N, C-alpha and C positions, 0 to 999 in steps of 0.2 A: 504494500500500500504506500501511496505517496503521502506527502505531508498534507495535513488538513488546511483548507483555505481559511485565511483570516476572516473574521466577521466584518461585514461592512458597517461603517459608522451609521448610527441611527439617532435621529433627534428624539428626545424624550421630554416629557412634561415634568420630570422629576420623579422622585420616589414617593409613593403614597403609603402611609403607614396605617395599618389596621391593628386590631387587637393582637393578632398573632402573625402578622404578615407585613413584609416590606417588599413592594413590587414596583419595578420601573415600568412606567406606562408609555408606550410609543406615541408620538405625536406627529400628525401630518397636517399640512396646510392645504388650502385650495390650490395654491400655485404648484404644489407637488403633483396634483392630480389633473389639473386643467392644462390643456395644450391648445393654444390659439391656432386656428386654421381658417381658410376661406369659407364663407358661408355659402350654402347652396342658393342659387337664384330662386326667387319666388315663381310660382307657376304662371302668374300674370305677365311676367317678363318674357316668358318663352313663347316662341312662335310655333303654332302647330305645323306638323309636316304637311307639305302640299298634297292635295288629293290626286289620285291617279285619274286622268281623264277617261270618261266612259267611251263606249263604242261610237255613239252619235257624235261626240265632240271630236274624236280622232277622224271620223269620216268627213266632218265639215272642214277640219284643218287640211286634210288631203285635197279636198275639192278647191279650197281657196289657194293652196299651193299650186295646183294645176292651172287655175285661172290666172295666176300671176305670171306663169311661164309664157303664156301666149301673148 
């Protein structure tokens, strides 16, 4: 077996003394747990994907394209 890893330093709120107990209580802050990141855009800011044209619309587009060539 290798050597044991040393324990990482941990903030604590001090030792709390009870009737038969002395306990070190770990302490964390919000900054230890909170990681700032970009927020997701709201749904109202997003544009919906364009709809696929139907058969009639594609047919009309083809007819107009043929008419423009002449």
